[in-house]
C-alpha positions as CSV (number, residue, x, y, z in Angstrom):
1,X,-65.2,20.3,-100.3
2,X,-62.8,17.5,-99.9
3,X,-60.7,17.3,-96.7
4,X,-57.0,16.6,-97.2
5,X,-56.1,13.1,-96.4
6,X,-53.7,12.5,-93.6
7,X,-50.6,10.8,-94.3
8,X,-50.4,7.3,-93.0
9,X,-47.0,8.0,-91.3
10,X,-47.9,11.4,-89.7
11,X,-48.7,11.4,-85.9
12,X,-52.2,12.2,-84.7
13,X,-52.3,15.9,-83.8
14,X,-55.3,15.6,-81.6
15,X,-53.6,13.0,-79.4
16,X,-50.6,15.2,-79.1
17,X,-52.7,18.2,-78.1
18,X,-54.6,16.2,-75.5
19,X,-51.3,14.9,-74.0
20,X,-49.9,18.4,-73.8
21,X,-53.1,19.7,-72.1
22,X,-53.0,17.0,-69.5
23,X,-49.3,17.6,-68.7
24,X,-50.0,21.4,-68.2
25,X,-52.9,20.7,-65.9
26,X,-50.8,18.3,-63.8
27,X,-48.1,20.9,-63.4
28,X,-50.5,23.7,-62.4
29,X,-52.4,21.7,-59.8
30,X,-50.0,19.8,-57.3
31,X,-51.2,16.7,-55.7
32,X,-53.0,17.2,-52.4
33,X,-52.6,14.7,-49.6
34,X,-55.5,12.4,-49.2
35,X,-56.8,11.8,-45.7
36,X,-58.3,8.5,-45.2
37,X,-60.6,8.1,-42.3
38,X,-62.0,4.8,-41.1
39,X,-65.6,4.2,-41.8
40,X,-67.7,1.9,-39.7
41,X,-68.1,-1.5,-41.3
42,X,-65.1,-1.2,-43.5
43,X,-61.5,-2.4,-43.0
44,X,-58.5,-0.5,-44.4
45,X,-55.9,-2.5,-46.2
46,X,-52.6,-2.9,-44.5
47,X,-50.6,-1.1,-47.2
48,X,-52.7,2.1,-46.9
49,X,-51.3,4.9,-44.7
50,X,-53.6,6.2,-42.0
51,X,-53.2,9.5,-40.2
52,X,-54.5,9.7,-36.6
53,X,-55.5,13.1,-35.3
54,X,-53.8,13.9,-32.0
55,X,-56.0,14.2,-29.0
56,X,-55.5,15.9,-25.7
57,X,-52.7,14.1,-23.8
58,X,-52.4,14.6,-20.1
59,X,-49.0,15.7,-18.8
60,X,-47.1,12.6,-17.6
61,X,-45.0,14.5,-15.2
62,X,-46.0,13.9,-11.6
63,X,-46.9,17.0,-9.5
64,X,-44.5,18.2,-7.0
65,X,-46.6,17.0,-4.1
66,X,-46.6,13.4,-5.4
67,X,-42.8,13.1,-5.8
68,X,-42.3,11.9,-2.2
69,X,-39.9,9.1,-3.2
70,X,-37.0,11.6,-3.5
71,X,-36.0,13.8,-0.7
72,X,-33.1,16.2,-0.9
73,X,-31.2,17.2,2.2
74,X,-28.6,19.9,2.5
75,X,-25.6,18.9,4.6
76,X,-24.1,21.5,6.9
77,X,-20.4,21.8,6.6
78,X,-18.4,21.0,9.7
79,X,-17.1,24.5,10.0
80,X,-17.1,26.1,13.5
81,X,-19.1,29.2,14.1
82,X,-20.8,29.1,10.8
83,X,-24.5,28.4,10.0
84,X,-26.3,28.4,6.7
85,X,-29.2,30.8,6.1
86,X,-32.7,29.5,6.5
87,X,-34.1,31.0,3.4
88,X,-31.9,31.0,0.3
89,X,-33.5,31.9,-3.0
90,X,-32.2,31.0,-6.4
91,X,-29.2,29.1,-5.1
92,X,-28.3,25.8,-6.7
93,X,-26.6,23.4,-4.2
94,X,-23.5,21.7,-5.3
95,X,-23.4,17.9,-5.7
96,X,-21.3,17.4,-2.6
97,X,-23.9,19.2,-0.4
98,X,-26.8,17.0,-1.5
99,X,-27.8,13.7,0.0
100,X,-30.3,11.5,-1.7
101,X,-32.5,9.2,0.2
102,X,-35.3,6.9,-0.9
103,X,-37.7,7.1,1.9
104,X,-40.3,4.7,0.5
105,X,-37.8,1.9,-0.2
106,X,-37.1,-0.9,2.2
107,X,-33.4,0.1,2.6
108,X,-34.1,3.6,3.7
109,X,-33.4,2.8,7.4
110,X,-30.1,1.1,6.4
111,X,-29.1,4.1,4.3
112,X,-29.9,6.5,7.2
113,X,-27.8,4.4,9.6
114,X,-24.9,4.3,7.1
115,X,-25.0,8.1,6.5
116,X,-25.0,8.7,10.3
117,X,-22.0,6.4,10.8
118,X,-20.2,8.1,7.9
119,X,-20.9,11.5,9.4
120,X,-19.6,10.4,12.9
121,X,-16.5,8.9,11.3
122,X,-15.7,12.2,9.5
123,X,-16.4,14.3,12.6
124,X,-14.9,12.4,15.5
125,X,-12.3,9.8,14.4
126,X,-9.6,12.1,12.9
127,X,-10.0,14.6,15.8
128,X,-9.7,12.0,18.5
129,X,-6.8,10.3,16.7
130,X,-4.9,13.5,16.1
131,X,-5.6,14.8,19.5
132,X,-4.3,11.7,21.1
133,X,-1.0,11.7,19.1
134,X,-0.5,15.4,19.6
135,X,-1.2,15.1,23.3
136,X,1.3,12.3,23.8
137,X,4.0,14.2,21.8
138,X,3.5,17.3,23.8
139,X,3.7,15.4,27.1
140,X,7.1,13.9,26.3
141,X,9.9,15.6,28.3
142,X,13.6,15.6,27.8
143,X,14.3,14.3,31.3
144,X,12.7,11.0,30.4
145,X,15.1,10.4,27.5
146,X,18.2,11.8,29.3
147,X,17.7,9.0,31.9
148,X,18.3,6.4,29.2
149,X,22.1,7.1,29.0
150,X,22.6,8.7,32.4
151,X,25.1,6.0,33.5
152,X,27.3,6.0,30.4
153,X,30.0,8.3,31.6
154,X,32.7,6.9,29.4
155,X,33.3,8.6,26.1
156,X,33.3,6.0,23.4
157,X,36.0,5.9,20.7
158,X,34.3,6.8,17.4
159,X,35.6,5.8,14.1
160,X,34.9,7.2,10.6
161,X,31.9,4.9,10.1
162,X,30.4,5.8,13.5
163,X,30.7,9.5,12.9
164,X,28.9,9.2,9.5
165,X,26.1,7.2,11.2
166,X,25.7,10.0,13.8
167,X,25.6,12.7,11.1
168,X,23.0,10.7,9.2
169,X,20.8,10.4,12.2
170,X,21.1,14.1,13.0
171,X,20.4,15.0,9.3
172,X,17.2,13.0,9.5
173,X,15.9,14.9,12.6
174,X,16.9,18.2,11.0
175,X,14.8,17.4,7.9
176,X,11.9,16.2,10.0
177,X,12.0,19.5,11.9
178,X,11.9,21.5,8.6
179,X,8.8,19.5,7.6
180,X,7.0,20.2,10.9
181,X,7.8,23.9,10.8
182,X,6.4,25.9,13.7
183,X,4.2,23.0,14.8
184,X,7.2,21.3,16.6
185,X,7.8,24.2,18.9
186,X,7.6,23.1,22.5
187,X,8.2,19.5,21.7
188,X,11.2,17.2,21.7
189,X,11.4,17.5,17.9
190,X,12.6,21.1,18.2
191,X,15.9,20.0,19.8
192,X,17.6,17.8,17.2
193,X,21.0,17.6,19.0
194,X,19.4,16.0,22.0
195,X,17.3,13.6,19.8
196,X,20.4,12.5,18.0
197,X,22.3,11.9,21.3
198,X,19.4,9.8,22.7
199,X,19.1,7.8,19.5
200,X,22.8,7.1,19.2
201,X,23.6,6.6,22.9
202,X,26.1,9.4,23.1
203,X,26.2,12.8,24.8
204,X,24.9,16.0,23.1
205,X,28.5,17.5,23.3
206,X,29.7,14.6,21.1
207,X,26.9,15.3,18.6
208,X,27.9,19.0,18.5
209,X,31.6,18.2,18.1
210,X,30.9,15.8,15.2
211,X,28.7,18.4,13.4
212,X,26.4,18.1,10.5
213,X,26.4,19.0,6.8
214,X,24.7,22.3,5.9
215,X,22.9,20.8,2.9
216,X,21.3,17.4,2.7
217,X,24.2,15.1,1.6
218,X,24.1,11.4,1.8
219,X,27.5,10.4,3.1
220,X,28.8,7.1,2.0
221,X,30.6,4.7,4.4
222,X,34.3,4.4,3.9
223,X,35.6,1.3,2.2
224,X,37.9,-0.6,4.5
225,X,40.2,-3.4,3.3
226,X,39.5,-6.5,5.2
227,X,42.6,-8.0,6.8
228,X,43.3,-11.5,5.7
229,X,43.2,-13.9,8.7
230,X,45.5,-16.9,8.2
231,X,44.9,-19.5,10.9
232,X,47.5,-22.2,11.3
233,X,46.8,-25.6,12.7
234,X,48.7,-24.7,15.9
235,X,46.7,-21.5,16.3
236,X,43.5,-23.4,15.8
237,X,44.5,-26.0,18.4
238,X,45.3,-23.3,20.9
239,X,41.9,-21.6,20.4
240,X,40.0,-24.9,20.7
241,X,41.8,-26.1,23.9
242,X,40.9,-22.8,25.6
243,X,37.3,-23.0,24.6
244,X,36.5,-26.7,25.5
245,X,39.2,-27.9,27.9
246,X,37.5,-26.9,31.2
247,X,34.1,-28.4,30.4
248,X,34.8,-31.4,28.1
249,X,38.5,-32.3,28.4
250,X,38.2,-34.8,31.3
251,X,34.9,-36.2,29.9
252,X,36.5,-37.1,26.6
253,X,39.6,-38.6,28.2
254,X,37.5,-40.9,30.5
255,X,35.3,-41.9,27.5
256,X,38.4,-42.9,25.4
257,X,40.0,-44.9,28.2
258,X,37.0,-46.8,29.7
259,X,33.8,-46.5,27.6
260,X,35.0,-46.7,24.0
261,X,35.3,-50.2,22.7
262,X,38.6,-51.3,21.1
263,X,37.1,-54.1,19.0
264,X,36.4,-51.7,16.2
265,X,38.4,-48.9,14.5
266,X,38.8,-46.0,17.0
267,X,38.3,-42.9,14.9
268,X,37.3,-39.4,15.7
269,X,34.1,-39.8,13.7
270,X,33.1,-42.8,15.8
271,X,34.0,-41.0,19.0
272,X,31.9,-38.1,17.9
273,X,28.8,-40.3,17.2
274,X,29.1,-42.1,20.6
275,X,29.5,-38.8,22.5
276,X,26.4,-37.3,20.8
277,X,24.4,-40.4,21.8
278,X,25.7,-40.3,25.3
279,X,25.3,-36.5,25.8
280,X,22.4,-34.9,23.9
281,X,23.9,-31.4,24.4
282,X,27.4,-32.2,23.1
283,X,28.4,-28.9,21.4
284,X,31.7,-29.8,19.6
285,X,31.5,-30.4,15.8
286,X,33.1,-33.3,14.1
287,X,36.0,-31.4,12.6
288,X,36.6,-29.4,15.7
289,X,36.7,-32.6,17.8
290,X,39.6,-33.9,15.7
291,X,41.5,-30.7,16.4
292,X,40.6,-30.9,20.1
293,X,41.9,-34.4,20.3
294,X,45.2,-33.4,18.8
295,X,45.4,-30.4,21.2
296,X,44.8,-32.8,24.2
297,X,47.7,-35.1,23.1
298,X,45.7,-38.0,21.8
299,X,47.8,-40.4,19.8
300,X,46.5,-42.1,16.6
301,X,48.2,-45.4,15.5
302,X,47.4,-48.8,13.9
303,X,47.7,-52.3,15.3
304,X,47.4,-55.1,12.8
305,X,45.6,-52.8,10.4
306,X,43.2,-51.5,13.0
307,X,43.1,-47.9,13.8
308,X,43.6,-47.1,17.5
309,X,43.9,-44.1,19.8
310,X,45.3,-43.6,23.2
311,X,45.9,-40.9,25.8
């Protein structure tokens, strides 16, 4: 019996069947991981992956008894008549109540000293400071301040500006008393009228008469028009002669007559320079000296073009 010849262009059916069978087997059996263990006398290549089995690893945490480097202290609050219980269970201290100290380090002694100084500063310094200030304030008496202005019997004449200043001072003490509240009872800060009188140098009756605003109001000073002062040369000579005649009048006259050389120009500037060299404490300015010479009657004239003065 003759088999049918296969066509030259037809695919091989056996090869196709073999390929399908291998594909089905691969899908049914998934790949299993391969564990490679080192064998003595052999070296694994670098690119191969090795899996090491975990062994028993000891706990790296130190036991509680060995952790001596960290000590935790609980700070007692500075509250009078209050103590913390000795045994407190399941209570986590706050961060502010914990003090950390490294006892095994070299700076443990310095840290202890620093913490002691800090505790003493918190406990003693404010109390001593406040006690000293409060004690001094409570020891102040009104009689001590009343003696400051005991001799001022004359009532001063107060203008608008002075009254505003007094009201401002009293308003300050009133606001200060409100801030202190009941703490100022029994001290000088409770009597604002007397404080204002002592500060301004007037009597308490004057402070009461001037009064104070009910609310805090910043009063402005009144604007006053400045008077224009017009000094004439005659008025200036009168003022200068009254100021310097008794002390320097005769000295300047004698200097012009006998000591000042007439070989050069006799001017007020030259006279001022020579007087300053002769008297180190000469107080008259250069311009004022010219006015003073005119007030004393000194005559200025010229002789052959040379300036001269005579008295």
